[in-house]
N, C-alpha and C positions, 0 to 999 in steps of 0.2 A: 715673852709670856712666862718664861721660867722664873723671872723676877716676881711676877704676880703669884705664882704657886708658892714661892719661897716666902713672900710676905704673909700669905694666908697661914702657912705652917708656923712662922714666927709669932704671929698674932695669937694663934690657937694655943701655943705653948706659953703665952704670957711674956714673950721676949720682945714684943714690938707693939707700939700703940696702933690704934686705927689709922689707916693710911689712905690718902688720896694721891693718885699718880696719873700723869699724862705722858703719852709718848707717840711718836710717829715711827714709820717703818722704812728701813733701807737695808737691802733692796726691797722692792714691792713683794708682797706675799699673799698667799691664800691660807687662811686659818680654817681648819676643820673642827667641828664640834667633837667632843671627847668620844661620843658613840657613833660618829659618822664614819662608817667603814668603807663605803663605796664612793668613788668620784671618777669623773671622766679621765681616761688615760692621758689624753692630750694635754691636760693641765701640767704634766711633768715636763713638757717641752716649751712652755710659754716664756717669752722674754718681754721685758719692758725697759726701754732706753738702753738696750745692749746687755742687760743683766738678766739672768735666769730668775724666774719667780720662785721664791721659796714656798714650799708647802709644809705647814707646821700644824701641830695638833694642840688645840686649846685644852686647858684643864676643865673648862666648863662645857656645857652641852650646846645644842643649837645646830644651825646649818652653816654652810661655808660662807666666809666673808672675804672679800677682796680688800686688802690693805694697800691702797695706793691713793694718795690725795685725801687720806682720812686722818682723823685724830682719835686716838684710843684713850679712854679714861678707865681707871681702876679704882674701886672702893673696896677696902678690906675693913670689916668691922664685926661687932658682935653685940648681943643684947637686944636685938630687934625681935619684937613679939609678932605673932600672926603667921599666916601661911606664906608660901613662896611669893605669890603675887602681891600681897600686902608689903612684904619686904622690898620687892622691886620698886613699888610705887613710893615707899618711904624714901628709898635712896634716890629715886628719880626726881624728887622735889627740887633738889639743887640744880639739876639739869634744866628743868622747866623755868625756874626763876632766873638762872644765869642767862639762858638764851632769850628770855623775855627782856632782860636788861639790854640786850643787843638788838631788840626790835623784832624778834622771831617768836611767834606763838606756837607752842607744841601741844599735842594732844596724844592720848594713849590710842594705840591701834586696836582694831576690833576683830581681827581674823580668828577663826576657830581652828580646830585641829587639822584642817586641810594643809596647813603649812608644812607638816611632816613630810609630805610628798614633793616639796619644792626644795631642790638642792641649794637654792640661792637665799641666803638669810634676808636679803633686801627685797625679795620678790613678794613677801607678804608681811603684814605688821600685826603682831599679836598684842595682847594687853600689856606685855612687858616692853613694848617698843614705843618710840615717840615719833609722831608724824606731823607734817606741816598741815596748814589749813586746807591745801589743795590735795591732801592725801599722800603726798610724796614722803617716803620714810627717810628721816634724817638720822635717827639713832637706833641701832639694833643692839640689844644687850643680852647677856647670858650670865648665869649665876651658878655658883658651886657652894654648897653648904657642907660644913664639916664640924660636927660636935659643937654647935652653937655659934661658930664663926662663919662669916659669909664673905665670899669673894664675888663681886659683881664687876664685870667689865663690859665695855661696849665700844662700838665704832661709830664715829660721827663723820658723815660724808661732807667734806668741805670743798674739795676741788678734784673730783674723780674724773678720769679720762674715759669718755663715753666709748671710745673705740676698744680700749683694753677691757672694759666691763662687758661689752658685747662679745668680745672674743672668749671671755671666760664663761659667761652665762647665757649668751644669745642676745641678739639685738632687741627682741621683744621684751626682755627683762629690764631694759634701761628706762629709768625715769629721771627726769631732770630735777635737781634740787635748786630752788631759787632762794638764794641768801642775799642779804644786803651787800653792796659793793664794798671793797676795801677792808673786808674782815680778815685780819691776820690770825695765825695760830696763837700768837702771843696775846692778842686782844681777847680771844675766846677763852684761853686758859685763865687769864686774869679775872674775867667776868665770872667764870665757873668757880674759881677759888673763893671769890668774894661771896658768891651765893652759898657755897658749902659752909663757910664760916657762919653765915647768917642762919641758914636752915638747921644746921646741926649744933648751933650755939657752941662753937669751939674756936680755939685759936690755932691757926695752921702754922707749923714750924717747917720751913723748907730745909731739907736735909739730904745731901747726896749719900749714896751708899759708900761705905768705907772699903778700903782694899780687902780687908778680911771677909767682909760680907760678899764682895764680888767673888772672892775665892770659893766661898761656901756655895754660892749659886752655880758657878761654873763646875764645881766638883759634882754637883747633883746632875748637871747636864751631861758631863763626860766623866763618869766614875773611873777612878784609877789613873786619871791624868793629873799631873801637877801643873798648876797655873801660876804665872807670875805677873 
């Protein structure tokens, strides 16, 4: 997520074009919203497949998200008009279209302010989230705005382990997400890239980070340390 913050900063200063990014997590982790100060102490001792779960803080708001068996998307852009929810929904158009091309219909959630009291991001679905027809939440998103530039990222539940989820949030929080069989992460990314090109009327250029860009990102994460 340090890369997401860096991309927003670079775009805001005119050094980087709008960006679409996808990534998975290793080791598994729990990300906390920027303003989420309290969380259960036992989270610091959780393990998954022999590795300790990382606890990281997002640059964006919202509740805690378990990153295991999920795919994260990031959009960094600017020039969107309207309020926060309108910006969310403008960006989410590519998610709805991309998942529809895979045979999955998504709708906006309807929860009100009560979600503030739920530590689990996937426990409720607000108007910024995308749910399946049966009400199960597939995508939880969060947003950060800075001087006209927007970072929006979100977690897509692809193949989460029910036992680990129950350990983190409690068994009553678990909802099964029914997706078509044989959906790979690669298939999903390809469909979403195609939809983004179409919805935003742009050509996507796939570009890895350069060594100097990695150095810049790592320097922000660990100030004063020289990276090679």
